[in-house]
KETI-52358 format. One record per residue (C-alpha): residue in three letters; y, z, x. Coordinates in Angstrom, 2 decimals, padded with zeros to 5 digits. Example, Ala and Ser with C-alpha at 12.3 -4.5 7.8 and 13.67 -1.06 7.14 Angstrom:
+-----+---------+---------+---------+
! res !      yy !      zz !      xx !
+-----+---------+---------+---------+
! ALA ! -004.50 !  007.80 !  012.30 !
! SER ! -001.06 !  007.14 !  013.67 !
+-----+---------+---------+---------+
// end
This chain:
+-----+---------+---------+---------+
! res !      yy !      zz !      xx !
+-----+---------+---------+---------+
! UNK ! -293.75 ! -164.18 !  031.63 !
! UNK ! -291.42 ! -167.06 !  033.68 !
! UNK ! -293.35 ! -167.78 !  036.60 !
! UNK ! -291.39 ! -169.00 !  040.43 !
! UNK ! -291.68 ! -172.27 !  039.43 !
! UNK ! -290.46 ! -172.23 !  036.12 !
! UNK ! -287.31 ! -170.56 !  037.26 !
! UNK ! -286.64 ! -173.04 !  039.80 !
! UNK ! -286.91 ! -175.53 !  037.46 !
! UNK ! -284.46 ! -173.91 !  034.78 !
! UNK ! -282.25 ! -173.13 !  037.93 !
! UNK ! -282.76 ! -177.07 !  039.17 !
! UNK ! -281.88 ! -178.25 !  035.56 !
! UNK ! -278.70 ! -175.74 !  035.26 !
! UNK ! -277.13 ! -177.17 !  038.31 !
! UNK ! -277.60 ! -180.73 !  037.64 !
! UNK ! -275.81 ! -180.14 !  034.13 !
! UNK ! -273.33 ! -178.48 !  036.23 !
! UNK ! -273.16 ! -181.52 !  038.55 !
! UNK ! -272.26 ! -184.22 !  035.66 !
! UNK ! -270.22 ! -182.18 !  033.75 !
! UNK ! -267.27 ! -184.83 !  033.12 !
! UNK ! -264.68 ! -184.29 !  030.77 !
! UNK ! -262.87 ! -187.90 !  029.72 !
! UNK ! -263.85 ! -189.96 !  032.82 !
! UNK ! -261.28 ! -192.83 !  033.23 !
! UNK ! -262.62 ! -195.73 !  035.01 !
! UNK ! -259.15 ! -196.99 !  035.64 !
! UNK ! -258.12 ! -194.36 !  037.87 !
! UNK ! -254.79 ! -195.36 !  040.00 !
! UNK ! -255.28 ! -193.70 !  043.21 !
! UNK ! -252.98 ! -190.25 !  043.73 !
! UNK ! -252.20 ! -190.56 !  047.54 !
! UNK ! -248.56 ! -191.32 !  046.90 !
! UNK ! -247.99 ! -188.86 !  044.34 !
! UNK ! -248.38 ! -186.00 !  045.86 !
! UNK ! -248.06 ! -186.82 !  049.75 !
! UNK ! -251.59 ! -187.56 !  050.25 !
! UNK ! -252.86 ! -184.53 !  048.69 !
! UNK ! -255.44 ! -184.23 !  045.76 !
! UNK ! -254.76 ! -181.33 !  043.56 !
! UNK ! -257.56 ! -179.30 !  042.68 !
! UNK ! -257.39 ! -176.62 !  040.40 !
! UNK ! -259.70 ! -173.20 !  041.44 !
! UNK ! -260.38 ! -170.14 !  039.96 !
! UNK ! -262.16 ! -167.35 !  041.28 !
! UNK ! -263.52 ! -164.37 !  039.72 !
! UNK ! -264.30 ! -161.35 !  042.52 !
! UNK ! -265.50 ! -157.92 !  042.50 !
! UNK ! -261.76 ! -156.27 !  043.85 !
! UNK ! -258.88 ! -157.77 !  045.65 !
! UNK ! -260.33 ! -157.76 !  049.21 !
! UNK ! -261.31 ! -161.26 !  050.19 !
! UNK ! -263.14 ! -160.08 !  053.38 !
! UNK ! -265.00 ! -156.87 !  051.50 !
! UNK ! -265.25 ! -157.60 !  048.16 !
! UNK ! -267.66 ! -160.27 !  046.68 !
! UNK ! -267.12 ! -163.80 !  045.45 !
! UNK ! -268.81 ! -163.88 !  042.17 !
! UNK ! -267.95 ! -167.04 !  040.52 !
! UNK ! -265.93 ! -170.25 !  040.94 !
! UNK ! -264.63 ! -173.03 !  039.29 !
! UNK ! -263.09 ! -176.39 !  040.22 !
! UNK ! -261.21 ! -178.91 !  037.71 !
! UNK ! -260.19 ! -182.03 !  039.35 !
! UNK ! -257.08 ! -183.68 !  038.02 !
! UNK ! -256.41 ! -187.63 !  038.53 !
! UNK ! -254.01 ! -190.48 !  037.14 !
! UNK ! -255.00 ! -192.74 !  034.25 !
! UNK ! -254.34 ! -196.07 !  033.57 !
! UNK ! -250.84 ! -194.85 !  031.94 !
! UNK ! -250.03 ! -192.74 !  035.20 !
! UNK ! -250.43 ! -189.73 !  033.41 !
! UNK ! -252.35 ! -186.59 !  034.81 !
! UNK ! -255.29 ! -185.58 !  033.27 !
! UNK ! -258.59 ! -183.78 !  033.71 !
! UNK ! -261.61 ! -185.54 !  034.71 !
! UNK ! -264.09 ! -183.18 !  036.48 !
! UNK ! -265.15 ! -179.76 !  036.00 !
! UNK ! -267.79 ! -177.73 !  038.03 !
! UNK ! -268.66 ! -174.59 !  038.18 !
! UNK ! -270.97 ! -171.65 !  039.80 !
! UNK ! -271.98 ! -168.10 !  039.89 !
! UNK ! -272.31 ! -166.56 !  043.08 !
! UNK ! -274.78 ! -164.07 !  044.70 !
! UNK ! -272.48 ! -161.30 !  046.41 !
! UNK ! -272.78 ! -161.47 !  050.38 !
! UNK ! -274.69 ! -159.19 !  052.11 !
! UNK ! -272.98 ! -155.55 !  052.32 !
! UNK ! -270.06 ! -156.64 !  050.09 !
! UNK ! -268.09 ! -154.13 !  048.29 !
! UNK ! -268.23 ! -154.39 !  044.46 !
! UNK ! -265.06 ! -152.57 !  042.95 !
! UNK ! -265.91 ! -151.03 !  039.33 !
! UNK ! -262.39 ! -151.97 !  038.22 !
! UNK ! -262.53 ! -155.55 !  038.92 !
! UNK ! -265.99 ! -155.78 !  037.27 !
! UNK ! -265.03 ! -153.67 !  034.16 !
! UNK ! -261.91 ! -156.23 !  033.76 !
! UNK ! -263.99 ! -159.64 !  034.67 !
! UNK ! -267.06 ! -158.48 !  032.50 !
! UNK ! -269.39 ! -159.95 !  035.45 !
! UNK ! -272.67 ! -158.46 !  036.00 !
! UNK ! -273.15 ! -159.22 !  039.58 !
! UNK ! -277.15 ! -158.74 !  039.28 !
! UNK ! -277.64 ! -159.87 !  035.63 !
! UNK ! -281.05 ! -162.19 !  035.93 !
! UNK ! -279.49 ! -164.72 !  033.58 !
! UNK ! -276.03 ! -165.51 !  035.77 !
! UNK ! -277.94 ! -168.39 !  037.75 !
! UNK ! -276.31 ! -167.36 !  041.00 !
! UNK ! -276.64 ! -169.11 !  044.26 !
! UNK ! -275.82 ! -168.22 !  047.96 !
! UNK ! -271.81 ! -168.59 !  048.92 !
! UNK ! -272.57 ! -171.72 !  051.02 !
! UNK ! -274.58 ! -173.44 !  048.42 !
! UNK ! -271.76 ! -172.65 !  045.45 !
! UNK ! -269.18 ! -174.21 !  048.14 !
! UNK ! -271.35 ! -177.01 !  048.97 !
! UNK ! -271.83 ! -177.70 !  045.11 !
! UNK ! -268.19 ! -177.64 !  044.87 !
! UNK ! -266.83 ! -179.42 !  047.61 !
! UNK ! -269.00 ! -182.22 !  047.62 !
! UNK ! -267.42 ! -183.90 !  044.43 !
! UNK ! -263.89 ! -182.69 !  045.58 !
! UNK ! -264.71 ! -184.77 !  048.87 !
! UNK ! -265.61 ! -188.09 !  046.65 !
! UNK ! -262.69 ! -187.65 !  044.10 !
! UNK ! -260.35 ! -187.32 !  047.96 !
! UNK ! -261.95 ! -190.73 !  048.86 !
! UNK ! -261.50 ! -192.65 !  045.69 !
! UNK ! -257.45 ! -191.57 !  045.53 !
! UNK ! -257.24 ! -192.81 !  048.88 !
! UNK ! -255.98 ! -189.14 !  049.70 !
! UNK ! -256.32 ! -187.03 !  053.25 !
! UNK ! -257.38 ! -183.51 !  051.85 !
! UNK ! -257.28 ! -181.54 !  048.73 !
! UNK ! -254.42 ! -179.13 !  047.59 !
! UNK ! -255.81 ! -175.83 !  045.40 !
! UNK ! -253.51 ! -175.51 !  042.15 !
! UNK ! -253.77 ! -171.85 !  041.31 !
! UNK ! -252.43 ! -169.61 !  038.68 !
! UNK ! -250.83 ! -167.36 !  041.71 !
! UNK ! -253.32 ! -169.11 !  044.17 !
! UNK ! -253.05 ! -166.90 !  046.81 !
! UNK ! -255.58 ! -164.65 !  045.63 !
! UNK ! -257.96 ! -167.70 !  044.97 !
! UNK ! -256.96 ! -169.34 !  048.45 !
! UNK ! -257.73 ! -166.09 !  050.55 !
! UNK ! -261.00 ! -165.66 !  048.78 !
! UNK ! -261.77 ! -169.33 !  049.20 !
! UNK ! -261.02 ! -169.29 !  052.95 !
! UNK ! -262.87 ! -165.83 !  053.43 !
! UNK ! -266.19 ! -167.34 !  051.81 !
! UNK ! -265.22 ! -170.24 !  054.04 !
! UNK ! -265.30 ! -168.21 !  057.52 !
! UNK ! -268.48 ! -166.20 !  056.47 !
! UNK ! -270.46 ! -169.35 !  055.57 !
! UNK ! -269.43 ! -171.34 !  058.79 !
! UNK ! -268.50 ! -174.46 !  056.69 !
! UNK ! -267.08 ! -176.71 !  059.26 !
! UNK ! -265.01 ! -179.21 !  056.95 !
! UNK ! -263.32 ! -177.95 !  053.81 !
! UNK ! -261.93 ! -180.57 !  051.84 !
! UNK ! -258.44 ! -178.31 !  051.06 !
! UNK ! -255.64 ! -177.55 !  053.06 !
! UNK ! -255.80 ! -174.31 !  054.98 !
! UNK ! -252.57 ! -172.57 !  052.95 !
! UNK ! -250.50 ! -175.16 !  050.73 !
! UNK ! -250.88 ! -174.86 !  047.35 !
! UNK ! -249.42 ! -175.43 !  044.15 !
! UNK ! -248.48 ! -172.23 !  041.80 !
! UNK ! -248.57 ! -172.87 !  037.81 !
! UNK ! -246.80 ! -169.45 !  037.41 !
! UNK ! -243.81 ! -170.83 !  039.46 !
! UNK ! -244.02 ! -174.04 !  037.11 !
! UNK ! -244.55 ! -172.08 !  034.28 !
! UNK ! -241.53 ! -170.14 !  034.96 !
! UNK ! -239.61 ! -173.59 !  035.32 !
! UNK ! -240.56 ! -175.41 !  032.87 !
! UNK ! -241.53 ! -172.53 !  030.04 !
! UNK ! -240.05 ! -169.55 !  031.17 !
! UNK ! -243.14 ! -167.67 !  031.20 !
! UNK ! -245.10 ! -166.49 !  034.08 !
! UNK ! -248.22 ! -165.06 !  032.66 !
! UNK ! -251.11 ! -167.93 !  032.25 !
! UNK ! -251.78 ! -166.89 !  028.73 !
! UNK ! -248.27 ! -166.41 !  027.67 !
! UNK ! -247.26 ! -169.98 !  029.19 !
! UNK ! -250.57 ! -171.94 !  027.47 !
! UNK ! -248.66 ! -170.44 !  024.15 !
! UNK ! -245.27 ! -171.26 !  024.72 !
! UNK ! -246.46 ! -174.74 !  025.59 !
! UNK ! -248.14 ! -175.39 !  022.42 !
! UNK ! -251.53 ! -174.88 !  024.15 !
! UNK ! -255.05 ! -173.48 !  022.51 !
! UNK ! -255.52 ! -170.06 !  024.12 !
! UNK ! -258.97 ! -167.97 !  023.02 !
! UNK ! -258.18 ! -164.45 !  024.47 !
! UNK ! -262.46 ! -163.72 !  024.53 !
! UNK ! -262.95 ! -166.39 !  027.09 !
! UNK ! -259.92 ! -165.36 !  029.28 !
! UNK ! -261.25 ! -164.44 !  032.94 !
! UNK ! -263.78 ! -166.99 !  032.71 !
! UNK ! -263.70 ! -169.11 !  036.15 !
! UNK ! -264.26 ! -171.90 !  034.31 !
! UNK ! -261.78 ! -171.11 !  031.31 !
! UNK ! -258.94 ! -170.33 !  033.38 !
! UNK ! -259.01 ! -173.08 !  035.77 !
! UNK ! -259.34 ! -175.71 !  032.64 !
! UNK ! -256.28 ! -174.11 !  031.09 !
! UNK ! -254.37 ! -174.17 !  034.37 !
! UNK ! -255.29 ! -177.59 !  035.07 !
! UNK ! -254.17 ! -178.49 !  031.57 !
! UNK ! -250.92 ! -176.71 !  032.00 !
! UNK ! -250.36 ! -178.07 !  035.45 !
! UNK ! -250.98 ! -181.78 !  034.31 !
! UNK ! -248.60 ! -181.10 !  031.16 !
! UNK ! -246.02 ! -180.13 !  033.63 !
! UNK ! -246.15 ! -183.07 !  036.05 !
! UNK ! -246.48 ! -185.27 !  032.96 !
! UNK ! -243.30 ! -183.69 !  031.25 !
! UNK ! -241.32 ! -183.85 !  034.84 !
! UNK ! -242.22 ! -187.95 !  034.92 !
! UNK ! -241.04 ! -187.98 !  031.14 !
! UNK ! -237.60 ! -186.21 !  032.29 !
! UNK ! -237.25 ! -188.59 !  035.40 !
! UNK ! -237.51 ! -192.04 !  032.98 !
! UNK ! -234.76 ! -190.45 !  030.74 !
! UNK ! -232.65 ! -189.80 !  034.19 !
! UNK ! -232.94 ! -193.39 !  035.43 !
+-----+---------+---------+---------+
// end
């Protein structure tokens, strides 16, 4: 039988691993403050128990930070994710749970309260904003109106005073995908762009955020090369 202390240590180790999870961290990062008018693009993907941000629970959130490397190419530098305990009196839509495959009360979800989840995600984002000389983060998402609505509702519920994100401005990869690849569905854009896509992993917040970030970087970098050809 797992004791309370063992469970606490396991939970601590789990979040420690998430906290230090980095991919291809470049020590020669060029600040992004001039590229997006002082905003740092951060990809957010949220899995929920429905479509109403005020009533349905936020169940999983992932954040992927993108920055410029020494070649002035945008790439993924950090990833964070956590499962979230449904807030008190929240509603769980069975159709939504069937779609994303999440069991909100599974004992191995290692879920945390909304406020703890947001603070864990926000802390490294604030650090990235600072090192890039930016003023705010701007949410990048695939149809991001959904994600920013749930994010803002959770911020309001938890009474977090200082969100690192712009309250309503976003970058939408569905729109960018339509422009660059004539597709608007994330899976179809990814395949058209020559990216790997695993349907079995889709609708996990981290996987969708990673693929959205990869796509965003690809389009921004492609635009840079097109501009270079025109000059």
